[in-house]
N, C-alpha and C positions, 0 to 999 in steps of 0.2 A: 513926070521925069523921066525920061529914058535910059533907061542906065545902061544899054548896049553901047552907048555911048561911050564910055570908061573904057580909060587906056589900060587898067591893071583890075584882077579880079582876085577880091582873097578872100578865099573857105573859112567858114570856121566850123571846126564840129564841138558843138558846146552848146545846148545855150543857156547855163549860169551864172556867176559869179565871173570866173572868168573869162569864157569866152563873148558873154557881151558889155563885156567892159572894155576889154580889147575891141569888140566891132565897136564898141562910141566909141572910144580913145582914138581910132584911125582917122572915124567919118568928121568928129571933130576936126581934125588936125588938116583931112585933105576931105575936096571940093568932092560932092556926089560924080563930077565931069570926071576925075583924076584917078578915082577907087568904087569899080560894087562892092558890093560885101554880099555875098551868099552865107547865111549859115540855117543850119542842120542841128535840132533837137528830137533826140528819139518819144520825150515826154510828152504832155499838153502847158508842159507850164519854162513859164525862163524867169530870167535872175530877183529867184527867191531863197527865204533864208533854210536853209538844209537844218542849221543849229536851232533853229525856233521853231520846227515840228515835234517836238517833247512836252511845250509847253499849251501847245492846240493841243495837243492826244490830252493831254491834263487837262484842258479848262478853263489855262490861264492868258489867252490866247481865245477871243471869241470864234473868229473866219479864221479861213485860210488864207484868203486873199490881204489881210493883213499881213502876211509874208512876202505878198511879191510887191518887191523892189519899183519893179516896171515889167507896164504889159507885151505883150507883145504889138498889139496895136500899137503902144510906143515907139516897139522900134525900128516897126515900120514907118511910119511915119516919120521918123529921122534916115528912113534912106535905108534902110536893111532889109535888103529881100532876107526873111525869117520862113523855114521850112519846119512846124512842129510835123510829129509822130511821124518822123523823116530818119530815119537809123542810119549812114554811112560804115557799109560793111567792108567796099576795101580802099587802100589808100595805095593805089598808084605812082611810087614817087620818084622817077623816069618820067614816064605822060603829065608824068602832074597834076593830074584828075580824082576826082575820088568819086565811086561806087558806093549810091544812096539805095535806099526799099521803104518806099513806104510804106506803113506799119500796117496800114489801115490795107488795103488794097494791095500789096504785093509789086507791086510795080515799083519796075527797078530800071534807074538811067543817068549815067557819065557825066560831068559837072566839071571840067581843070579850073587852074588856076596858075595865077604866080607870085603867090600869097596864102602859104595852110597857116595853124592856129589852131593844135588839138589844144581840149581841153573838154578831156571824158572825161575826168573824175575819178572818184571811188566809186569801189560795187562794196557793198557788203559782204562779212567776209559769213560764204555759209557749208559748215562743216560738213564734209558727206560721208553720211550716217539713213539708216536706214527711216523711213519718213520726214526728212529734215526740209521736201517740195509738199510735202502733205499741208491739204485749204488748214488753214488758222494758221502756221508760224508763217511770221512776216520778218522783212530784215527791215529797216527806217533809216535811207536815205531821200528821197526824196518827193516834194510833191505827194506824185504820182503814188507811191506809200505811207503817206503817212494816212490820205482818203483813201487804201488799202486795207488800215488797218482802223482807223473808224468804221467804217462798215461794218468790218467784223464785229467790234465792240457791238455793234447796234445792234446787228441779228445774230448775237451772242445768247444762250438760253444762263449759260453757269458761269461763276464771279471769279471765279480759276487763275489765274496768271504766270506762267514760269517765263523769267527777262533770261537768257541765258545770256553771261557776262557782266561782268560787271567796272567795266569804263567808262567814261563819259557818255555816252548814250546808252548804256545797259543802268547806268546810277538813275540816271534822268527820268526814263524810261520808267524805270520803277517807282518815281515820285508818281508820274503821272500816272499809272495805272490806279497806283494807292489812289489818291483824289475822284482816281474816277468810277472811284467804289468795286476796287478786287481784294480778292487775298493775294498776295506778292511774294512768289519765291524765285528767290535765283541764285544760280548755280554759276562757281567764279572755277576757274581752275587754277586762279593763285590763294595766294595762303592768308590774302586782305583783294577790299576792292578796290578797285581802283588803282593797274595797278603804275599809272604815269607815276604815283608817289610813291616811296622806300613804306614799306610794311607798316616802320612803327606811327608813324604820317597816317593810313590807312587802315588802321583799327582807328581812329581816332572817329574817318568816316564809316566803319564797321557800326561802331553804338554809334550815331547816328540814326544811321539804316535802322536797325531793330525798336530805336526809339518810336520813329514812327509806323515801325508794324512790319518792318520787311522780315522777310526767314532770308536767309544770309546760309547759305551753305557753301563755304570754301571746302580748297582743295579735292573739288570733285570736280571731274569730264565729265559729258556729255556720248553719251557713245549710241544711244538710238533714238527717236521721238519714236511713240505707241499711238494707234493710229486705233480708232472703233469701226461697229463693220457702217457706219458711212462714210469711214477713209476720214477722217474730220481726225485732227491731234482730241487725244483723249490723255498723256504724259509723257513724263518726259523721265527718260531711265537714265543714269550712275552704273559707274561699275557693282552699287551694290546697295542702290536707293531705285525706288517712283517716286514722282510728282505730281500727282495730276494735276490736269490744265483745259482748261476750254479753249487760248489764246497763249503763242506763246509769241517771246520778242527777240529777235537776237542779236543781241550787243555790242559782238564779238570784237568788235572792228569792224575796217575794209582794209579794198589792195588798192592801190593803186588801176582803175580799169585801161591798159595799154595793150591791151591782145592787138585794137588794131595795127598799134601803132609796132610793134615785134614783129607779127605777120610781113610789115609793110618794111619790116632789116632795119627800124629806125634803135637805138641804140636808151639797153636801160641798164639803173644800178642791183646792185642785191638786194632792195626794196624791192623790186620789180618797176619804178619812178624812172621816167622818161629823163633822159641828161642831157645839158643842160647846160652851155656859159651864165656866163654873167647879163647880158642882153635876154634871155633866156629863149635864143636858138636851141632851138634841138642841134646837137655838137656833129658839127660837119657836114649841115643843113643848110645855107648860106638863104632860104627863102622856106622856111621853117623853121615856125616859135612852137611852144608848149607853155602849159600856168597851172596852178588851179591844184585840185590831191591827184590829179597822174602825174606829177614831178617827184624829182626828188629834190629836196633843199638843201644845204651849206650850213649847217650850225658853228654859229662861228664860236660858240666853246668847244666845242671837241677838235672844231674843224673838220669832220666828218660827213660826208654826206648821208641823209633822214625821210623820214617820208613822214607829214605831219598835213593834215585833214584839215583843213579850217577856213571859215569864210577870209576870215584877214587876209589870210596871203594870197587867198587865190583873187580877193581882189584889186591886189597891188600886183600881182602877176601881171589882171588883166590893161593897167593903168600903165603896166612897164610895154607889153609889147604892141599895145596901142603908140605907144610914140617911138619904138622904133619899126611898125609896120607902114607908121601915117611921118615917115622922113624925120624925125625928129631922134632921142637917142636919150637911152636913160638906161637904168643897171637894177636887179636886185638883188645886195649882196647878203643876204642870209637872213638866220635865224637864232634868233635864243631859245626858244621850245617855251615861249611864256600863254599860260591856260589859263582861264575861270572856269569854275562854276558850280552847283550848287547842291544840296538835299535839304528841301527845308527850306530851315533862316541858317545850317551850317553851310559859310562857305572854306571851298577848294580852291586853290590857287599853285600853282607852280612854273618854276619856272628853270631857266639852263640844268643844271644835269645829275640825276641822283647817284648815288653811291653805285650804285652799278654800272649806271653811263662812266662814270670816273674810271675807276677802274677797267671800261671794258679800254675805253679810250689808253689808257697805261697811267694817269693819273694817278701821285701821291694826295692824300687832300686829308683834311681836320675837320667832321661835321663835329655839329653841338647844334642842342634843344632848348630853345628857352620858352618860358613860358608868361605874356602878360596879362592887356590888357589893348581893350580896342581905344576908351577914354578915358583920366582921370580915374586910378581907383574909385572917390571922395565922390562921383561925379553921377548920377542917375544915367541906369541905363549900361553904366560899363561894363563890357564881357571876357571873357575868359577870347585869351590865343595862342598859343603853341605856332613856330614860327624858327626850323629849321634851320642851318644853313650849311654850304657847303663850300671852304677854301682852300683853293692849293696850299699842301707843307709849305714850303720854300719857298715859293713868290708873295705868300697870301693872296695872289689873285684871287676875284669871285669865282666860282665852278656852280652853285646853285643854294634856291631859294626854295622849298613849300612852306604854304601859312596856312591852317587850318583854324575856323572862328567863329564867332557869329558877326552883326551886322559891323563893314570897316574891314573886316579882315580879306578877301578876294581884294580886290582893286591897291590894298597895298605892294603886291607882289609888283606893280609896277615901277617901286620906285627899285627892289634886284632887277627889274632885267634893262633899264638904263643903264645901270653899271655895268653889268656884264655885258652893251652896248660897248661902252667907253674901255672895257676892260679896267675898270677900275682896281683893285685891294679893299679886303676889308677895313682894314688901319683906315685909309685913304673916308673909304666911304664914311666914316663913325663920325667925320667936317663935314657931312648932306646937312647944308639950312634947310630942315625940315620944317613947313606947318604946325604950327603948334598950337592949342586953343586948350583949354579941358577939358572940352564938350566933342576934340576928334583926338587925342593923341594924348596919351602919359606925356612927361616931361619930357622923358629921352620916347623915340617910336621904338615898336614894336622890331623893326627892323632892325633899327641901328640895336639893338642892345643885343639882339644873335651878332651882330659886326662884329661890337667890342670886346662879348666871349670868343668869336672865332677870330680876333685880330691879335687874344690872351693863346688862346689854345697854336697859332700858328709859331706864339713871343715861342713858347716852354717848346716847341718840336724844335 
């Protein structure tokens, strides 16, 4: 196939979920004679599950390649000119071209485009501190990062690990390292782990982590990483303590990787993510699209822009962008902020707003918490579940739900995610016709028990 005969060229920066979904969808809609596609990826891998990295590190997933949905060879077989180990260093918007550098040789070249997709993802937050870049300190964002961490674990004699941060990645990596036989300390600047939850629900996660043998250090900020004579990490220091470490994992979170875009003068929001319209076109630019972890999205509950780094969103973004680039039409209306995770057998889920999110948005609300069980109380295997629900004070509109419990707890959040998307009130939720049988739920599902209590609170207010 001679790609040079194509009448238009699409350039994609970033070879993971959003970028390659966009490229693949555009290729399906437009034949090779109508659209040439060139994709740049600075790493070794494409179309992989970054969400699966903690489970690969922990040994639940045996092989790295199990996390790869589509290999570079498969993309190339579909007519995509994919260039691995090639980093885009500059976007020339006026000239409609990008400059790329071969990571191994250093050779640079310009590639012109008719249409551009920016899918540069996010980067782990690395605090500016002494020792932050020392050998043995790892962020975990890409398959290359995961491989580097496993290589360090394989050659490190000591068995002490410190995880900095207790968000989703921090908590999941702490469990992965416990599974690897490490003594694990988590240093967290918040009052409880999982700042995506309110502190009263985070407390339940704290207790589960300690039950696994993880040492939790809350309300503590890391000030420096201490190194030994060999230059490798030996401890993590806070203002008033030191925690010995043979390996350090940064689980502080991520920021949108938008340095390229900002240097090109493209618009970013208050979270540093690219700003797009509903079709995921970069605002003010007809022929540039952006998606995945490098963009900000509309929160359908608060009406404000947010940055949420999740593979589910990135894949949807890619489908929308690919449809629009390929001559069709699609939009991405926004998100409600649904996420689920686990610590051992404890399932942790949230959707919508936390209390501080509601306050920041200027909303008055009622918050209720209920205790229930995953199954009918008399049925074997029933386990406790805590559900917290927020409702707008005057209207009763559902604002958010947090769930912590054992088997069967996490995916119940999807009920609330649908209700939030539909703009339902908690009163309306009480009438939802959910599936019931003793092995699956009490007669009143825990989410509906919370909705009834929230509706009563709204009426009383």
